[in-house]
LUMFIFI-895214 format. One record per residue: residue number from 1; residue in one letter; x, y, z of N, C-alpha, C in turn. Coordinates in steps of 0.2 Angstrom, whole numbers, plus 5000, padded with zeros to 4 digits. Each point is the difference from the previous one (the first is absolute). Layout:
<finus>
> NUM, A, X, Y, Z, X, Y, Z, X, Y, Z
...
</finus>
This chain:
<finus>
> 1, M, 5004, 4994, 5000, 4996, 5006, 5000, 5004, 5006, 5000
> 2, G, 5006, 5000, 5004, 5004, 5006, 5000, 4998, 5006, 5004
> 3, W, 5005, 5005, 5001, 4998, 5005, 5004, 4994, 5004, 4998
> 4, W, 5000, 5001, 4993, 4994, 5005, 4998, 4994, 4997, 5001
> 5, G, 4999, 4993, 4998, 4994, 4997, 5001, 4997, 5000, 5007
> 6, K, 5005, 4998, 5005, 4998, 5000, 5007, 4998, 5007, 5002
> 7, M, 5004, 5005, 4998, 4998, 5007, 5002, 4993, 5002, 4998
> 8, I, 4998, 4999, 4994, 4994, 5002, 4998, 4994, 4995, 5002
> 9, G, 5003, 4994, 5003, 4995, 4996, 5003, 4997, 5001, 5006
> 10, G, 5002, 5006, 5003, 4997, 5002, 5007, 5005, 5000, 5006
> 11, T, 5006, 4997, 4999, 5004, 5000, 5006, 5004, 5006, 5001
> 12, V, 5000, 5005, 4995, 5004, 5006, 5000, 4998, 5004, 5007
> 13, G, 4994, 4999, 5002, 4998, 5004, 5006, 5004, 4998, 5006
> 14, F, 5003, 4994, 5000, 5004, 4998, 5006, 5008, 4999, 4998
> 15, F, 5001, 5003, 4994, 5007, 4999, 4998, 5006, 5004, 5003
> 16, F, 5000, 5006, 4999, 5006, 5004, 5003, 4999, 5003, 5006
> 17, G, 4995, 5005, 5001, 5000, 5004, 5005, 5006, 5005, 4998
> 18, G, 5001, 5005, 5004, 5005, 5005, 4999, 4999, 5004, 4993
> 19, P, 5004, 5004, 4998, 4999, 5005, 4994, 4999, 4996, 4994
> 20, L, 5004, 4994, 4999, 4999, 4997, 4994, 4992, 4997, 4999
> 21, G, 4998, 4998, 5006, 4993, 4997, 5000, 4995, 5006, 4999
> 22, A, 5001, 5006, 5002, 4996, 5005, 4999, 5000, 5002, 4993
> 23, L, 5006, 5000, 4997, 5000, 5002, 4992, 4997, 4995, 4996
> 24, L, 5001, 4993, 5002, 4997, 4995, 4996, 4993, 4999, 5001
> 25, G, 4998, 5001, 5006, 4992, 5000, 5001, 4997, 5005, 4997
> 26, A, 5002, 5006, 5000, 4997, 5006, 4996, 5000, 4999, 4993
> 27, A, 5005, 4997, 4997, 5001, 4999, 4993, 4995, 4994, 4998
> 28, V, 4999, 4995, 5004, 4996, 4994, 4998, 4993, 5002, 5002
> 29, G, 4999, 5004, 5005, 4993, 5002, 5002, 4998, 4997, 5006
> 30, H, 5005, 4997, 5004, 4998, 4997, 5007, 5002, 5006, 5005
> 31, G, 4995, 5001, 5004, 5001, 5005, 5005, 5004, 4998, 5007
> 32, F, 5006, 5001, 5000, 5004, 4999, 5006, 5005, 5005, 5001
> 33, D, 5002, 5002, 5006, 5004, 5005, 5001, 5008, 4998, 5001
> 34, A, 5004, 5005, 5001, 5007, 4998, 5000, 5003, 4998, 5007
> 35, S, 4995, 4999, 5005, 5002, 4998, 5007, 5003, 4993, 4999
> 36, S, 5004, 4999, 5005, 5003, 4993, 5001, 4996, 4996, 5005
> 37, E, 4993, 5001, 5001, 4997, 4997, 5005, 4997, 4993, 4998
> 38, I, 5000, 4999, 4994, 4998, 4993, 4998, 5005, 4995, 5003
> 39, P, 4997, 4995, 5003, 5004, 4995, 5004, 5004, 4996, 4994
> 40, M, 5007, 4999, 5002, 5004, 4997, 4995, 4997, 4993, 4997
> 41, E, 4997, 4996, 5005, 4997, 4994, 4997, 4995, 5001, 4995
> 42, R, 4997, 5006, 5000, 4994, 5001, 4995, 5003, 5003, 4994
> 43, R, 5006, 5003, 5000, 5003, 5003, 4994, 5003, 4994, 4996
> 44, Y, 5001, 5001, 4993, 5004, 4995, 4996, 4996, 4994, 4999
> 45, T, 4993, 5000, 5002, 4996, 4994, 5000, 5000, 4997, 4993
> 46, G, 5003, 4993, 4999, 4999, 4997, 4994, 5006, 5002, 4995
> 47, F, 5005, 5004, 5002, 5005, 5002, 4996, 5007, 4997, 5002
> 48, T, 5003, 4997, 4995, 5007, 4998, 5001, 5005, 5006, 5001
> 49, E, 5006, 4998, 5003, 5004, 5005, 5001, 5002, 5004, 4994
> 50, N, 5001, 4996, 4994, 5002, 5003, 4994, 4994, 5005, 4997
> 51, E, 4994, 4998, 5001, 4994, 5004, 4998, 5000, 5006, 5004
> 52, K, 5002, 5000, 5006, 5000, 5006, 5004, 5005, 5005, 4997
> 53, V, 5006, 4998, 4999, 5005, 5004, 4997, 4998, 5003, 4993
> 54, Q, 4997, 4995, 4996, 4998, 5002, 4993, 4995, 5006, 5001
> 55, T, 4995, 4999, 5004, 4995, 5006, 5001, 5003, 5006, 5003
> 56, A, 5004, 4999, 5004, 5004, 5006, 5003, 5003, 5004, 4994
> 57, F, 5004, 4996, 4996, 5004, 5003, 4995, 4995, 5004, 4995
> 58, F, 4995, 4997, 4998, 4995, 5003, 4995, 4997, 5006, 5003
> 59, T, 4998, 5000, 5006, 4997, 5006, 5004, 5005, 5006, 5001
> 60, A, 5006, 4998, 5002, 5005, 5005, 5001, 5003, 5003, 4994
> 61, L, 5001, 4996, 4995, 5003, 5002, 4994, 4995, 5005, 4996
> 62, F, 4994, 4999, 4999, 4996, 5005, 4996, 4998, 5006, 5004
> 63, S, 4999, 4999, 5007, 4999, 5006, 5004, 5006, 5005, 5000
> 64, I, 5006, 4997, 5001, 5006, 5004, 5000, 5002, 5003, 4993
> 65, M, 4998, 4996, 4995, 5000, 5003, 4993, 4997, 5007, 4999
> 66, G, 4994, 5000, 5003, 4996, 5006, 5000, 5003, 5005, 5004
> 67, H, 5003, 4999, 5006, 5003, 5005, 5004, 5006, 5002, 4996
> 68, L, 5004, 4996, 4997, 5006, 5002, 4996, 4998, 5004, 4994
> 69, A, 4995, 4998, 4996, 4998, 5004, 4994, 4998, 5007, 5002
> 70, T, 4997, 5002, 5006, 4998, 5006, 5002, 5006, 5004, 5004
> 71, A, 5006, 4998, 5000, 5005, 5003, 5003, 5001, 5007, 4998
> 72, D, 4999, 5001, 4994, 5001, 5007, 4997, 4994, 5004, 5000
> 73, G, 4995, 4997, 5003, 4993, 5004, 5000, 4995, 4997, 4995
> 74, K, 5002, 4997, 4995, 4995, 4997, 4995, 5003, 4994, 4997
> 75, V, 4995, 4996, 4997, 5002, 4994, 4996, 5001, 5001, 4993
> 76, S, 5006, 4999, 4997, 5001, 5002, 4993, 4996, 4995, 4996
> 77, E, 4999, 5002, 4994, 4997, 4995, 4995, 5005, 4994, 4999
> 78, K, 5006, 5001, 5000, 5005, 4994, 4999, 5000, 4995, 5006
> 79, E, 4999, 5003, 5006, 5000, 4996, 5006, 4993, 4996, 5000
> 80, A, 4995, 5003, 4998, 4993, 4997, 5000, 5001, 4994, 4995
> 81, E, 5003, 5001, 4994, 5001, 4995, 4995, 5004, 4994, 5002
> 82, E, 5005, 5002, 5004, 5005, 4995, 5003, 4996, 4995, 5005
> 83, V, 4996, 5003, 5004, 4996, 4996, 5005, 4995, 4996, 4996
> 84, Q, 4997, 5002, 4995, 4996, 4996, 4995, 5004, 4995, 4997
> 85, R, 5006, 5001, 4998, 5004, 4995, 4997, 5002, 4995, 5005
> 86, I, 5001, 5001, 5006, 5002, 4996, 5005, 4994, 4995, 5001
> 87, M, 4994, 5003, 5001, 4994, 4996, 5001, 4999, 4995, 4994
> 88, E, 5001, 5002, 4994, 4999, 4996, 4994, 5006, 4994, 5000
> 89, Q, 5006, 5002, 5002, 5005, 4995, 5000, 4998, 4995, 5005
> 90, M, 4997, 5002, 5006, 4998, 4995, 5005, 4994, 4996, 4998
> 91, R, 4997, 5002, 4994, 4994, 4997, 4998, 4994, 5000, 5005
> 92, L, 4999, 5005, 5003, 4995, 5001, 5005, 4993, 4999, 4997
> 93, V, 4996, 4997, 5003, 4993, 4999, 4998, 4996, 5007, 5002
> 94, P, 4995, 5001, 4997, 4996, 5007, 5001, 4999, 5002, 5008
> 95, D, 4998, 4995, 5004, 4999, 5001, 5007, 5007, 5002, 5003
> 96, Q, 5005, 4996, 4998, 5007, 5002, 5003, 5002, 5007, 4998
> 97, Q, 4999, 5002, 4994, 5002, 5006, 4998, 4996, 5006, 5003
> 98, R, 4994, 4999, 5002, 4996, 5005, 5003, 5002, 5000, 5007
> 99, V, 5002, 4995, 5004, 5003, 5000, 5006, 5007, 5004, 5000
> 100, A, 5004, 4998, 4995, 5007, 5003, 4999, 4999, 5008, 5000
> 101, V, 4995, 5002, 4995, 4999, 5007, 4999, 4998, 5004, 5007
> 102, K, 4995, 4996, 5003, 4998, 5003, 5007, 5006, 5001, 5005
> 103, L, 5004, 4995, 5000, 5006, 5000, 5004, 5004, 5006, 4998
> 104, F, 5002, 5000, 4994, 5004, 5006, 4997, 4997, 5007, 5002
> 105, N, 4993, 5001, 5000, 4997, 5006, 5001, 5001, 5001, 5008
> 106, Q, 4999, 4995, 5004, 5001, 5001, 5007, 5007, 5002, 5002
> 107, G, 5005, 4998, 4996, 5007, 5002, 5001, 5001, 5007, 4998
> 108, R, 4996, 5003, 4996, 5000, 5007, 4998, 4998, 5005, 5006
> 109, R, 4996, 4997, 5005, 4997, 5005, 5005, 5006, 5003, 5004
> 110, A, 4998, 5006, 5002, 5005, 5003, 5005, 5001, 4997, 5006
> 111, D, 4995, 4996, 5003, 5001, 4997, 5006, 5002, 4992, 4999
> 112, F, 5003, 4999, 4995, 5002, 4993, 4999, 5006, 4998, 5005
> 113, P, 4999, 4994, 5004, 5004, 4999, 5005, 5006, 4996, 4997
> 114, L, 5005, 5003, 4997, 5005, 4997, 4997, 5005, 4996, 5005
> 115, H, 5002, 5003, 5005, 5004, 4997, 5005, 4997, 4993, 5003
> 116, E, 4993, 5001, 5002, 4997, 4994, 5003, 4999, 4994, 4994
> 117, V, 4998, 5002, 4994, 5000, 4995, 4995, 5006, 4997, 4999
> 118, L, 5006, 5003, 5000, 5006, 4997, 4999, 5002, 4996, 5006
> 119, E, 4999, 5002, 5006, 5001, 4996, 5005, 4997, 4993, 5000
> 120, Q, 4993, 5001, 4999, 4996, 4993, 5000, 5003, 4996, 4994
> 121, F, 5001, 5003, 4994, 5003, 4996, 4995, 5006, 4997, 5001
> 122, R, 5005, 5003, 5003, 5006, 4998, 5002, 5000, 4994, 5005
> 123, K, 4995, 5000, 5005, 4999, 4995, 5004, 4998, 4994, 4997
> 124, Q, 4995, 5001, 4995, 4997, 4994, 4997, 5005, 4997, 4995
> 125, C, 5004, 5004, 4997, 5006, 4997, 4996, 5005, 4996, 5004
> 126, N, 5001, 5002, 5006, 5004, 4996, 5005, 5007, 4998, 4997
> 127, G, 5003, 5005, 4998, 5007, 4999, 4997, 5001, 4997, 4993
> 128, R, 4995, 5000, 4996, 5000, 4998, 4993, 5003, 5005, 4996
> 129, R, 5007, 5001, 5000, 5003, 5005, 4997, 4999, 5000, 4992
> 130, D, 5000, 4995, 4997, 4999, 4999, 4993, 4993, 5003, 4998
> 131, L, 4995, 4999, 5004, 4994, 5002, 4999, 4999, 5008, 5001
> 132, V, 5004, 5002, 5005, 5000, 5008, 5001, 5004, 5003, 4994
> 133, K, 5005, 4997, 4997, 5003, 5002, 4995, 4996, 5001, 4994
> 134, I, 4996, 4995, 4998, 4996, 5001, 4994, 4994, 5005, 5001
> 135, F, 4998, 5000, 5006, 4995, 5005, 5002, 5003, 5007, 4999
> 136, L, 5006, 5002, 5002, 5003, 5006, 4998, 5001, 5001, 4993
> 137, E, 5002, 4995, 4996, 5001, 5001, 4993, 4994, 5002, 4996
> 138, I, 4994, 4997, 5003, 4994, 5002, 4996, 4998, 5007, 5002
> 139, L, 5002, 5002, 5006, 4998, 5007, 5002, 5005, 5005, 4996
> 140, L, 5006, 4998, 4999, 5005, 5004, 4996, 4998, 5000, 4993
> 141, K, 4997, 4995, 4997, 4998, 5000, 4993, 4994, 5005, 4999
> 142, T, 4996, 5000, 5005, 4995, 5005, 5000, 5002, 5007, 5000
> 143, A, 5005, 5002, 5005, 5003, 5006, 5001, 5004, 5002, 4993
> 144, M, 5003, 4996, 4997, 5004, 5001, 4994, 4995, 5001, 4993
> 145, A, 4994, 4999, 5001, 4995, 5000, 4994, 5001, 5007, 4996
> 146, D, 5001, 5005, 5004, 5000, 5007, 4996, 5008, 5002, 4999
> 147, G, 5004, 4995, 5000, 5007, 5001, 4998, 5005, 5001, 5005
> 148, E, 4998, 5002, 5006, 5005, 5001, 5006, 4996, 4999, 5007
> 149, I, 5005, 4999, 5005, 4997, 5000, 5006, 5001, 5007, 5003
> 150, D, 4995, 5004, 5002, 5001, 5007, 5002, 5001, 4999, 5008
> 151, E, 5002, 5006, 5003, 5002, 5000, 5007, 4994, 4998, 5004
> 152, P, 4994, 5002, 5000, 4995, 4997, 5004, 4999, 4993, 5000
> 153, E, 5000, 4997, 4994, 5000, 4993, 4999, 5006, 4996, 5003
> 154, Y, 5006, 5003, 4999, 5006, 4997, 5003, 4999, 5000, 5007
> 155, K, 4998, 5005, 5003, 4999, 5000, 5007, 4995, 4995, 5003
> 156, I, 4995, 4999, 4997, 4995, 4995, 5002, 5003, 4993, 4999
> 157, L, 5003, 4999, 4994, 5003, 4993, 4999, 5005, 4998, 5005
> 158, S, 5004, 5005, 5001, 5006, 4999, 5006, 4996, 4999, 5006
> 159, F, 4995, 5003, 5002, 4996, 4999, 5006, 4998, 4992, 5000
> 160, V, 4997, 4998, 4994, 4997, 4994, 5000, 5006, 4995, 5001
> 161, S, 5005, 5001, 4996, 5006, 4995, 5001, 5002, 4999, 5007
> 162, D, 5001, 5006, 5003, 5003, 5000, 5007, 4995, 4997, 5005
> 163, S, 4993, 5001, 4999, 4995, 4998, 5004, 5000, 4992, 5000
> 164, L, 5001, 4997, 4994, 5000, 4993, 4999, 5007, 4997, 5001
> 165, H, 5004, 5004, 5003, 5007, 4997, 5002, 5004, 4998, 4994
> 166, F, 4999, 5003, 4995, 5004, 4998, 4994, 5006, 5004, 4999
> 167, P, 5006, 4997, 4999, 5006, 5003, 5001, 5001, 5006, 4995
> 168, R, 5002, 5006, 5002, 5000, 5006, 4996, 5004, 4999, 4994
> 169, T, 5006, 4997, 5001, 5005, 4999, 4994, 4996, 4996, 4995
> 170, D, 4996, 4995, 5002, 4997, 4995, 4995, 4994, 5004, 4996
> 171, F, 4997, 5005, 5004, 4995, 5004, 4997, 5003, 5005, 4995
> 172, E, 5005, 5003, 5002, 5004, 5004, 4995, 5002, 4997, 4994
> 173, H, 5002, 4993, 5001, 5002, 4996, 4994, 4994, 4999, 4995
> 174, I, 4994, 4999, 5003, 4994, 4999, 4996, 4999, 5006, 4996
> 175, V, 5000, 5006, 5004, 4999, 5006, 4996, 5004, 5002, 4995
> 176, R, 5007, 4998, 5000, 5005, 5001, 4995, 4998, 4996, 4994
> 177, I, 4998, 4994, 5001, 4998, 4995, 4995, 4994, 5003, 4996
> 178, M, 4995, 5002, 5004, 4994, 5003, 4997, 5002, 5006, 4995
> 179, E, 5004, 5004, 5003, 5002, 5006, 4996, 5004, 4999, 4994
> 180, A, 5004, 4995, 5001, 5004, 4998, 4994, 4996, 4997, 4995
> 181, R, 4995, 4996, 5002, 4996, 4997, 4995, 4996, 5005, 4996
> 182, H, 4998, 5005, 5003, 4996, 5006, 4997, 5005, 5003, 4995
> 183, H, 5006, 5002, 5003, 5004, 5004, 4996, 5002, 4996, 4993
> 184, E, 5001, 4993, 5001, 5002, 4996, 4994, 4994, 5000, 4995
> 185, K, 4994, 5000, 5002, 4995, 5000, 4996, 5000, 5007, 4996
> 186, G, 5002, 5005, 5003, 5000, 5007, 4997, 5006, 5000, 4995
> 187, T, 5005, 4996, 5001, 5006, 5001, 4996, 5000, 4995, 4994
> 188, E, 4996, 4995, 5000, 5000, 4995, 4995, 4999, 5003, 4993
> 189, N, 4996, 5005, 4999, 4999, 5003, 4993, 5005, 5006, 4999
> 190, S, 5003, 5003, 5005, 5003, 5006, 4999, 5008, 4999, 5001
> 191, A, 5002, 4995, 5003, 5007, 4999, 5001, 5003, 4994, 4995
> 192, G, 5006, 5000, 4999, 5003, 4995, 4996, 5000, 4993, 5003
> 193, S, 5001, 4995, 4996, 4999, 4993, 5003, 5005, 4998, 5005
> 194, F, 5006, 5003, 5000, 5006, 4999, 5005, 4997, 5003, 5007
> 195, A, 4998, 5006, 4999, 4997, 5003, 5007, 4995, 4996, 5003
> 196, V, 4995, 4997, 4996, 4995, 4997, 5003, 5003, 4993, 5003
> 197, R, 5004, 4997, 4996, 5003, 4994, 5003, 5004, 5001, 5006
> 198, R, 5004, 5005, 5001, 5003, 5002, 5006, 4995, 5001, 5006
> 199, Q, 4995, 5004, 4998, 4995, 5001, 5005, 4997, 4993, 5003
> 200, S, 4998, 4996, 4995, 4997, 4993, 5001, 5005, 4996, 5005
> 201, L, 5006, 5000, 4998, 5005, 4996, 5004, 5001, 5003, 5007
> 202, Q, 5000, 5006, 5001, 5000, 5003, 5007, 4994, 4998, 5004
> 203, K, 4994, 5001, 4996, 4994, 4998, 5004, 5000, 4993, 5002
> 204, A, 5003, 4995, 4995, 5000, 4993, 5001, 5003, 4998, 5007
> 205, Y, 5006, 5004, 5001, 5004, 4998, 5006, 4996, 5003, 5006
> 206, E, 4997, 5005, 4999, 4996, 5003, 5006, 4994, 4995, 5002
> 207, I, 4997, 4997, 4994, 4994, 4996, 5002, 5002, 4994, 5004
> 208, L, 5006, 4997, 4998, 5003, 4995, 5004, 5004, 5002, 5006
> 209, G, 5000, 5006, 5002, 5003, 5003, 5006, 5007, 4999, 5000
> 210, L, 5004, 5001, 4994, 5007, 4998, 4999, 5003, 5006, 4997
> 211, S, 5007, 5000, 5001, 5004, 5005, 4996, 5003, 4997, 4994
> 212, K, 5003, 5004, 4996, 5003, 4997, 4994, 5006, 4996, 5001
> 213, K, 5003, 5000, 5007, 5005, 4996, 5002, 4999, 4993, 5002
> 214, A, 4993, 4999, 5000, 4998, 4993, 5003, 5003, 4995, 4996
> 215, T, 5001, 4994, 5003, 5003, 4994, 4996, 4994, 4996, 4997
> 216, E, 5002, 4996, 4996, 4995, 4996, 4997, 4996, 4996, 5005
> 217, E, 5004, 4997, 5005, 4996, 4996, 5005, 4995, 5005, 5004
> 218, E, 5002, 5006, 5002, 4996, 5004, 5003, 4994, 5002, 4996
> 219, I, 5001, 5001, 4994, 4994, 5002, 4995, 4995, 4994, 5000
> 220, K, 5003, 4994, 4999, 4995, 4994, 5000, 4997, 4999, 5006
> 221, K, 5003, 5001, 5006, 4997, 4999, 5006, 4994, 5005, 5002
> 222, A, 5002, 5006, 4998, 4995, 5006, 5001, 4994, 4998, 4995
> 223, Y, 5001, 4998, 4994, 4994, 4998, 4995, 4996, 4995, 5003
> 224, R, 5003, 4994, 5003, 4996, 4995, 5002, 4996, 5002, 5006
> 225, N, 5003, 5004, 5005, 4997, 5002, 5006, 4994, 5004, 4998
> 226, L, 5001, 5005, 4996, 4994, 5004, 4998, 4994, 4996, 4996
> 227, M, 5002, 4996, 4996, 4995, 4996, 4996, 4996, 4996, 5005
> 228, S, 5004, 4997, 5005, 4996, 4996, 5005, 4996, 5004, 5005
> 229, Q, 5002, 5006, 5001, 4997, 5005, 5005, 4993, 5002, 4996
> 230, Y, 5000, 5002, 4994, 4995, 5003, 4997, 4995, 4994, 4996
> 231, H, 5002, 4994, 5001, 4996, 4995, 4996, 4993, 5001, 5002
> 232, P, 4995, 5000, 4995, 4993, 5002, 5001, 4997, 4995, 5006
> 233, D, 5001, 4994, 4999, 4997, 4995, 5005, 5003, 5002, 5007
> 234, K, 5006, 5001, 5001, 5003, 5002, 5006, 4997, 5007, 5003
> 235, M, 4999, 5005, 4996, 4997, 5006, 5002, 4993, 4999, 5002
> 236, V, 4996, 4996, 4997, 4993, 4999, 5002, 5000, 4996, 5006
> 237, S, 5005, 4995, 5001, 5000, 4997, 5007, 5002, 5004, 5006
> 238, K, 5003, 5006, 4998, 5002, 5005, 5005, 4994, 5005, 5001
> 239, G, 4995, 5000, 4996, 4994, 5004, 5001, 4999, 5005, 4995
> 240, L, 5003, 5000, 4994, 4999, 5004, 4995, 4993, 4998, 4997
> 241, P, 4995, 5004, 4999, 4994, 4998, 4997, 5001, 4997, 4993
> 242, E, 4996, 4995, 4999, 5001, 4996, 4993, 4999, 5005, 4994
> 243, E, 4995, 5005, 5002, 4999, 5005, 4994, 5006, 5004, 4999
> 244, M, 5005, 5000, 5004, 5006, 5004, 4999, 5006, 4996, 4998
> 245, I, 4999, 4994, 4998, 5005, 4995, 4998, 5004, 5003, 4994
> 246, K, 4996, 5004, 4995, 5004, 5003, 4994, 5006, 5004, 5002
> 247, F, 4999, 5003, 5006, 5006, 5005, 5002, 5006, 4996, 5002
> 248, A, 4999, 4994, 5003, 5005, 4995, 5001, 5003, 4997, 4994
> 249, T, 4996, 4999, 4995, 5002, 4997, 4994, 5004, 5005, 4996
> 250, E, 4998, 5006, 5000, 5004, 5006, 4997, 5006, 5001, 5003
> 251, K, 5001, 4999, 5006, 5006, 5001, 5004, 5005, 4994, 4998
> 252, T, 4998, 4994, 5000, 5004, 4995, 4998, 5003, 5001, 4992
> 253, R, 4995, 5003, 4996, 5003, 5001, 4993, 5005, 5006, 5000
> 254, E, 4999, 5004, 5004, 5005, 5006, 5001, 5007, 4997, 5002
> 255, I, 4999, 4996, 5005, 5007, 4997, 5003, 5003, 4996, 4995
> 256, K, 4996, 4996, 4996, 5003, 4996, 4995, 5003, 5004, 4994
> 257, A, 4997, 5005, 4998, 5002, 5005, 4995, 5007, 5003, 5002
> 258, A, 5000, 5002, 5007, 5006, 5003, 5002, 5006, 4996, 5000
> 259, Y, 4998, 4993, 5002, 5006, 4995, 5000, 5002, 4999, 4993
> 260, D, 4996, 5000, 4995, 5002, 4999, 4993, 5004, 5006, 4998
> 261, V, 4998, 5006, 5001, 5004, 5006, 4998, 5007, 4999, 5003
> 262, I, 5001, 4999, 5006, 5006, 4999, 5003, 5004, 4994, 4997
> 263, K, 4997, 4995, 4999, 5003, 4994, 4997, 5003, 5001, 4993
> 264, E, 4996, 5004, 4996, 5002, 5002, 4993, 5006, 5005, 5000
> 265, S, 5000, 5004, 5006, 5005, 5005, 5000, 5007, 4997, 5002
> 266, R, 5000, 4994, 5002, 5006, 4997, 5002, 5002, 4994, 4995
> 267, S, 5005, 5002, 4996, 5002, 4996, 4995, 5003, 4993, 5002
> 268, N, 5002, 4999, 5006, 5003, 4994, 5003, 4994, 4995, 5002
> 269, W, 4994, 5002, 4999, 4995, 4995, 5002, 4998, 4996, 4994
</finus>
């Protein structure tokens, strides 16, 4: 049945409590508040641990997307298109799309409890670092929709990263990769092929978290570790909603492409 089927089946009223419960309840149409007075034994009724995390991921992601998109005071057309594109990539059914849009709009409100939402989401993730990483990557993708991450957006993203106890150096690394990807797209038609190849090679090393001085053994090890880390089945087992499996698949393709670029650049392979 899955997390979505159980949620609309009526158990959502006993699901979360806290700010995530209030957001989800309002989006689905069940009336319950953000208090934590629901006894623990009555929460999570009928949900597996994985389904709890999946529902928390979905709820936190779309509401924080809305908060992020209004960081500069308004939602741009490109940001709205990016959110729509993400929903399409997830192949959300109409009911899921309606809930996602309602969560997004709740995130736009001035009284959106960002800190409380992040705290509850962090506890629900319970140290699943890979899951937090892909959560941040999707948010960064939304922020980059209009071509750059502006200061208000960066401030919110940094706060999200810190609140989820994600290492700042790793967060900055993801930001650099996102910016390099956008820059590369902009230079594909305007720069010479050598410049594009050089940019691609630099980005490839960054994707694998390596420098150009890395040995063949280090490159292969980093590649294997990342491919294992982002394997779609493994990500779902850690709590990534199955609707978001395409993001994990895209990530493995990106890692494989980076590895191939590096391998091609080294004549001794």
